[in-house]
N, C-alpha and C positions, 0 to 999 in steps of 0.2 A: 919581412913580414911572414914568410913561409916558416922560418925556424921558430918564431916566437909564438905563433897562434895555431894550435891544432883545432880542426873542425871535425866533430863527430856527426856522421850521417846515419840516422837510425831508420832501418827499413823493416817494418813488420810485414810478414808474408803468410798468407793462408791459401793453400791450393792455388798458388800463383806460378806454377811450372811454366806456363806459356808466355808469361810477361816478365817474370823476374829477371831474366837475362838482360833484356833491353834496359830495365831500370838500373841494374848494377853497372852496366856499361856506361850509362849516362853519369854515374857517380865516379867511376874510376878514370873517366876521360876528362875530368875537370881540369881546367888550366891551372887551378890552385892545387898543389900536390900534397900539402901537409894534412892528410885526411886520416880519419879512422872511420871505417864503414862497418857498421854492425847490422847483420841480417838476422832477424829473429823469426824462425820458423814456428808458427803457432799451431803445432799439432796437425800439420797438413796430411791429407790422405793420398797425395799424388807425388810427383818427383821434385817438389820444391826444395827439400833438403839436399838432394843430389846436385841441383843447380847451384845452390849456395856453397856447397863443399867444393865443387869444381872451380869456382871463382876464388875461393879462399886459398886453394893450392897455387893459383897463378898470381895472386897479389897479396903480399904480406900485410897490407893495410886493412884487409877484410877479416872480420871476426864473425864466425858462424855460431849462433846459439839456437837452441831448440826446446820447445815445450813437449812433454810427453802426450798431452792432450790439448785440444783447442780450448783456449781460455778467453779469447776475444782480443780485439785490437788494443784495448787499454792495457791489458796485462802484458802484451807483447812490447808495447812502447815503454812500459815501466821496466821491463827486463832490460831493454836497451839503455834506459836512463841510468839504471844501477851499474851497468858495465861501462858506461861512457867515461872517457878520460880527457876529452877535448876541452879547449877553452870556450868553444861555441858549439851549439847543438842545432841540427836541422833534421826534421822528419821528412821522409820520402816514402810515399806509398808504393807498393810493389807492382802497380800497373801504371805508374806515372813516370815522368822523366824530368831531368834538369837541363837547362841550356849549358853548353860547355863552360861558360864563364860565370855561371850562377854564383858559386861560392866566392869567386874573386870579387864580383860586384857587391854582393851582400856584406862581405867582410870589410871591404874598402869603406863602405858607408858606416859600418859599425865602429871602425877605428877612427875615421875622420870626425864623426859626430859624437863619439864616445857613447854609442847607443847600446842598450842591452836587449833591444827588440827591433829587428829590421823586417819590415813587411813590404809586400807589393801585391799588385793584382796577379791573377793567374791567367794563363792562356788555356781556355777550356776547349777540349776536343770532343765533339758530340759523336755518339755511337748508338743511335736509336733508330735504325732503319733508314728512312729517306734522308735524315740529317747527318748520317755517318760521314765523318771527314771534315765537317764544318768546324771552324775555329773562331772563337770570339773571346773577348775579355769581359769580365763581369760588369764593368762600368767604364765610363769615359776616363781615360788616363789623365792623371794630374800633369800639369805642364812641367813641374819641377819636383825634385826630391824635397820632401818636407820633414823638418824636425819638429816634433810636437812637445817634447818634455814628458812629464808624467800625466796620468789621467786626471789629476787635480788641476794641472795647468791647462789641459785641453780635453774637456769631457767628450769631445767628438771622437776620441780614440775608441770608445766603446762601440761606435757605429761601424768600425772597420770589420771586414769579414771574419767571422768567428770560427775559423778552422786553424789548424796548427801546421799542416804540411806546407813545406816550401818557405817557412819563415826561419830566420836566423836568430837564435837566442843566446845571450851570454850565459855560460854555465852557472854562474853565481846566482842568476835569476831563477833558474829551473831546478837547482839542486835539492830544494826542499819541497817541491811541488810535484805531485804525481797524479796520474789519471785515476779517476774513480772507476774501479772495475765493476761496480754494480750497474753502470750505465751501458746498455747494449749498443745504443746509438746516441748521438749528440754528446758523446764523451769529450769531443774536442771543443764544444761550446763551453763546458764547465772549465776545462783546462785553460783555454784562451782567456776567459774572463778572470780566472785566478791569477794568471800572469799579468794581466793589465792592471790589476789592483796593486801589484808589487813593483812594476817597472818604474824606472826613473827617467829614461830617455827613449822615446819611441820615434823611429824614422820610417817614412814611407817612400819607397823608391818609385821613380817615374815610369819604369817599364817592367813588364812581367818576365820572369826567368824560369818559372815553374810551369810544366805542362801537365794539366789535369785531364785525364781521359774519363769522361763522364759516361757511365753505363746505366741504362734504364733498369737493369736487373739488380742494382744495389739496393740494400734495405732502406736507405734514406729516400730513394726515388720510388719505392713501392708504397701503395696505400695500405693502411691497416693499423691495428692496435699498437704496433711497435712505436708509433709516434707519441704515445702517452709518455715515453721517456723524456720528451721535451719538458713536460710539466715537472717531472722528477728532477731534471737538471736545474730548472728554475729554483726549486726548493733548496738545492745545494748552493746555488749562486747567490741568492739574496743575502745571506749572512756576510758574504765577502764585501758587500757595499754598505754594511750597516753603519760603519764609522766614517764613511766618505762624505764630503760636502754635499749639500742638498742638490746642487745642479748636476753633480756627477751621478748621484744616486737616481735622480729622476730620469736622467738620460739613459742609464742602464736599464732601469725598470720599464721605460717606454719601449725600448728596443725589444726586450724579452716579451713584453705584453703583445706587441704588434706581431712578432714572429710566431708566438704561441697561437694567436688568433688565426693567422694564416694557415698554420699547421693543422689546427683543429678543423677548420672549414674545408681545406683542400685535400688533406692527406689522411685524415683519420678514418674516413669512410672507405669502404671497399670499392672495387672498380664498378660493380653493378649497382650498389646502393641498396640496402635492405632496411627493414623496420628497426632491427637492432642497431644499425648505424646511427639512426636518429637518436636513440636512447644514449648511445655512447658519446655522441657529440654534445648532447644536453649535459651529461655528467661531466664531460671535460670542461664545458663552459662554466659550470658551477665551481669546479675545482680552480679554474682560472680566477674567478671572482674571489675565492677564498685566499688565493695567493696574493692578490692585490686589493685588499679591503679599502685602501685609501686612494684608489685609482682616480676618483673624481677630483682629488686635490692635486693630481699630477697634470700640469698643463699640456705636456707632450702626449700623454695618453689620451686626453680629451681631444686633442688635435687629430690623433690617429683615428679615433672613433668617428669624429665628424667627417673625416676623409672617406671612411667606409660608407657612411650614410649618403654622402654626395654621389659616390660612385654608384650606389644602388639606385638612387633616384634617377640618375642620368642614363644608366645603361641596363636594359633588360637582358642583354647578352651576358653581362657580368653577373646578374642575378642567377641566370640559368647555370652558369659555370659553377658558382659557389654552391648552389642548392640543388644540383642535379640529382642528388640521391633521394629527393622527395619532391612533392609538389612545390611550385613557386610560392603559393600562399603559406604553406606550413613553414617553408624556409624563411620567409620574411618574418613571420611571427616569432620563430625561434631566435633569429638574430636580433630583432628589435626588442624582444623580451630581455635578452642579454644586455643590450645597449641601455635599456631603461634602468638597469641596476646601477649603472655607473654615471649616466649623464642625464639628469632631469631636463626635459624639453623646455626651452624658452622660445617665445615668439621671435622669429627672425634669426635664430641661431643657425649658423652655418651658411647663411646667404652670402654668396661671394660678391654679389653686386652692391651690397650695402657697405658704405665706408665705415671703418672702425673709428670710434670716438678717441680723440687724443687723450693721452694720460697726462694729467696735470701734476707736475713735480715741483714742490716747493723746496728750493735749495737754501739751507740755513748755514751761513758761514761768515766768519770775520777774517778768514785766512788771508785774503788779499790786502788786508789793512796792515799786515806786518811784512815789511819788505825783506827779501833775501832768504826766505825759507821755502823748502820743498813742498810743504803742505799747500801753500798758496799756488804754487805752480801746478800741482796735481788738480786742485780745485778748478783753476782756470782752464786747464786742458780738458777736463770733463765737460765743463760748460760749452766749450768750443766744439767738442765732439758731438754733443746732443744737438746743438744748433746747426751744425753742418750736415750731419747724417740723419738726424731724427726730427726734422721739421714737420714731417707728415705723421709722426708717431707721438710726439710729446709737445707739451706746452710748459715752458719754464717760468717759474716765479722765483725772485731772489729775495730772501729774508722777508717774505710776506706773512700774513696771518695764516693760521692753520685752517681757516675756513676756505671752502672752495678749492681744496687740494685733494688729489687722490693718493699721493705719496709724500711723506715728509723725509727729506734726505739731509741729514745733519753732518757737517764736515768738521766743525770745531765745538769745543765743550763749554762754551760760555754759559753762565747761569740762565740767561734769557732763552737760550736754545733748550735748556733743560725744562724750563717752564712750558715752552711751546710743545715739547715732547709730551709732557704730562697732560696738556690740554687736548692733544690731538686724539681723534677717534679713528684716524686713518693709519695705515702701516707706517712705522717710523724706522728708517734705516740710519745707522750711524757708521761713518767711515772711520776705521781704526788706523789713524796715521801714526800713532805712537802708543806704547804700552807704559804702564807705571814704571817698569824697570828702565826704560830708555830715557826717563827724565833725569836719572843719575848720569852725570857727565854732560848734561845739557843745561840745566838750570841750577843755580845756587840760591837756596833760601833757607831760613831757619828750619831745623829738623822737625819741629812740631807742624809748621805750615806745610812742609813737604809731605809729611805723613797724612795730614788732612786732605791735601790735594790729591794724593794717590788714591785714597779711599773714595773721594768724590768721583774720580775718573772711573774707577771700577763700578761704582753705583750707576754712573751715567751709562756705561756700556750695558750693564744688566737691565736697565730700564728700556732700552731700545728693543724693537721687535726682531730686527735682523742686524748683523754686523758684517761689514765688508772689509776684509783684510787684503793688503796688497802683497802679502807673502804668506804662503800656506804654512811656513815654518812656525808662525805665531798663533795658529789655531790651538795647538797644544798648550801654549802659554796662556791663552784665554781660558781654556778649560781648567788650568791649574789655579786660576784666581776665582773659580766658581761659576764660570759662564758655560752654558750648555753648548756642546759641540754643534748641535743642530742649528743654532742661531748664526753660526759663522759661515760666510761664503767667501771664497777666494776669487777676486777679480784683479788682475795686475794693473800697474800703472802703464802709461804709454806717453809718447811725445808726438805732437802733431808735426807732420813733415812740412807743412806750409810755414811753420815757425822755425823749425830746426832742420836744416838740410845742408848739403855740401855746396859751398859757394865756388864761383869761378876763381882761377888763380889770380886774376886781376884784383878782385875784391879782397881776397885773402891777403895778398901782398900789400894792398892799400891799407888794410887795418894793421898789418905788421909795421908799416911806416908810422902810423899813428902811435903805436906802442913805443916805437923807437924815439919819437919826439917827446912823448909824455913821460916815459919811464927809463929811457936809455937802453932799451933792450935791442941789441943788434938784429937787423932784419933777417940774417941768415943763421941766427943762434938756434940751437935745439931747445925748444921751449916746452917745459913741463908745467901743466896747469893743475892746480887744486881748486876745488869749488865747493861752496856751501857756507853755512854759518861758521864763524870762528868759535869753536867749542873744543873742550878737551877730548870728548869722545870722537870728534872728527879726525883726530890724529894730526892736528896742526903742528904740534911740537916735533913729531917724527918727520913731518914734511920739511921742517927747517933743518933738522939734524942731518937728513939725507942730502939736502942742498949743500950743507957744509962739507960733506964728503966729495961732492961732485962739483967742484968749483968751475969747471969748464962748461957747465950746463946752466941755463937760466930757468928759474922757477918763479911762477906767478900764482898767487892765491886770489881768486875772485870771490869776494864775500866779506862780511863783517859781523858785527854784534847786533843781531836782529832783536835781542832782548836786553841789550844794554848791560848795566852793572849786575843784573841777576844771572848773567851767563856764568856757567861753571868755569872756574879758572880765569876769571876776567882780568885780574891784576897781572898775573904771570903772562897771559897772552898779550895784554897791552904792551908789556915791556918788550916782547919779541917783535910786535908790529912796529913799535917806535924805533927799534934798533935792530933791523933784520940784517942777515949777512949780505954782502955786496951783490950776490947773484939772486937775491930773493926780493920780490915785489908784492906788496899787499895793495889791492885796488880799493878795498872797501866794498860796500854793497853797490852792485850795478843794476841797472834797469833790465827787465826781462828782454827788452828789445835789443840789447847789446850782447846777450849771451851767445847767440848763434855766431856772432863775429869772433868771440873769444874761443869757442870750440873749434872753429875753422882755423884760427890763427895758431892754436897749440899743435905741437907735434905729438903730445901725449897727455891724456887726462889721468891723473894719479889720485886714487881715492884710498887713503890710509886709515879710514874710519875703523873704530873698534866695535861700533854697534849701529845698526841701521834697520829700516824695514825694507824699503825698496827705493833707493835714491833716484830721484827724477833725473839727476845729472847723468846717470848711466845711459838712460834712454835718449836724452837730448843729445849727448855727445855721439852716441852710436849712430844716430841719423846723419851725422856729418861724416861718418867713416873714420873718425879719429880713434886711434888705439886707446884702450883703457886698461890700466893696471890697478888691481884692487888687493886689499888684504885678503888672505885666505880664511874666510869665515864660513862656518857651517850654515849660517842663514842665507848665503847666496846659492847654496846647492839646489833648493827647490825651484828657484826662479831662473838660474843660469846653468844648472848642472855642472859639468866639468869644463864647459866651453867658455872659459874666460881666463885671462892672463892674471896670475896672482903671485903674491909674495908672502913669506911668513914673518920676516923681520926686516930691520933696516938694512942689514948686509945683503939680504936677498933682493930687496927693493933696488938698492943701489946697483947691484950687478945686472939686474934686468933692464934698468933704465939705460945703463951704458951699452948693453947689447942692442937695445932698440935703436939707439943712436948710430951704432956702427955696423949692424948686421941688416942689410937691406931685405934679405929673404925673411928673416925673423920679423922685421917691421911689417912686411907685406902680409904675412899670416895674421899678425895682430889686427891689421886693418880689416881683413876678411872676417875675423871674429866679430868685430863691431857691426859689420854689415849684416851678419847672420842674426845678431841680437835685434837690430832694427827691423829686419824682415819678420821675425817671429812676433814681436810686439807691435803689430801693425794696427792702425786705426780701424780698419774694416773688421778685423777679428774682434777687437775690443768692443766695438759698437754692438756687434751681434751678442756678445756676452751681457752687456748692460741692458740691451733691449729685452733679451730673454729673462734676465733677472727681474727687471721692473714689472714685466707682464705676469711673471709667476706670483707676484704679491697680491694680485687682484682676483 
């Protein structure tokens, strides 16, 4: 690992003679040695340059750069970025320190999870008089290291602390992004948000390794007009989220709004509070309103405002703290005038004791009437999720009338659902389980009928108020067929652990005995399972050809012709199913109750599909811990990143299957990948996403 990955540590320094030595020592004493340490002296007037040069002479890994005049921390960091040659980048401030194993831990996580952004909490050391020497972390530490994927996968990423020091970035992520040198402070807010809109895999470590020495004399901790730079930073950040899904954009804007409000009320005024402070705060609040003209449509911002109101009502101490620069009465008027601009008062709003009315959701679907297809599985999983987790939040109707419903949620595109959509005066959601292009390779019908059906599907999607996609890769494809990007929201599939889970060895072997009796599959044979509708695009023919190469391995395909003779490639596939190789078994369509048994009985789930959205079978099998081998498709990247076992062609597939059979360590790592997928797409996380989405529509 040392020889393959160089890590660049960038240390901007200004008048840091007294602390720079300790900071550099913490860098050169890292247990990970393949480092490049760039110290940028930003026009200091003390002995900062002398300290940097002394260490450069003693350690060849250190590069000392200098500005002729003070340009600010953004310029210093940019100078370091331009000079960096490492595969990964970390920023270290000149008065902070790293744990000895900081780089080791962060790089290990980056390589294991294939992450381009590794984050963690910081250990904060206070130095403000009576609290000097106290150490705390900014929040309760997470129990486990968490992999989040991209910001579209996990909008909560934007809530993580928006500073850049002590984080490990893949160089390919940061190479085209630089600090905005016009921002005197809050420059790291802009830079961090810019990175978060670009990253593909974000990992949060369970323990802090960066030591931040917080000084009350820093400009961020001083009150005054410099905090207007927060509003300037927001102006630069907002365009970064313009093309992001609505849930991501709302999350980012609510975070910026909340922090801007706190900054204006707590930090913009001077220590003693003067009349001109009051004017400055008013002007800043007006500017904040201008930055967020649609704030009343952002559910998270409204929640933030109500939280402020409740605090003010409950705590006179809180009021005095916020409005100490003027009288309490003037302060209340000022704040509530600002509040009224965004949130029109309604009787009973914000009363915590009043139970919220359940949202009535009318689910329109015929998916469960067609056996053996993933759309039906996804539909039933969502029903189960809302019934299990949302019994206090939602009231479900199935294929009911559009009356007495708050939200219409359509899963399938039958004409009767189209009519109900047109009749509805309530928000209509349509679940995008397929695209017009994915019909090719799935269904075989006369060209004219196929063309008409594709146009009907596009019109159906355009008629809905919102579209939910299970793979963010397909948002661009929806845009390409004329659908507004703002209408599409990404919410992934999931599989319920009560239905799909790892069985005991006794139950697993018992089912293997049943397979042996029914299909002649030896109990101890290495069993490769394919799953899904028998269609050309599913790669069924490749499945058979690979089985012909690996005669010592048993293959079983669980699934059949859900759409009968109109299935694409029906005749050819029928001939294969009627006369399969000796080591291949086709079970036909199985009930959903049996699928968990099949996943547990298999030694490997093999998915050679050429086109998918987000196969339910991946999530179902992952819950059992069974390894999964998939075709290397671009569409899997947004949902799985690089953290999945893949092959490019039949030769590659055959080699990997044989290795999984014979290499125990390789097989064990493949099982770990499945467990990580299952943990990431958990029911709890997905319910929060659905709950937030449904409530945002009302």
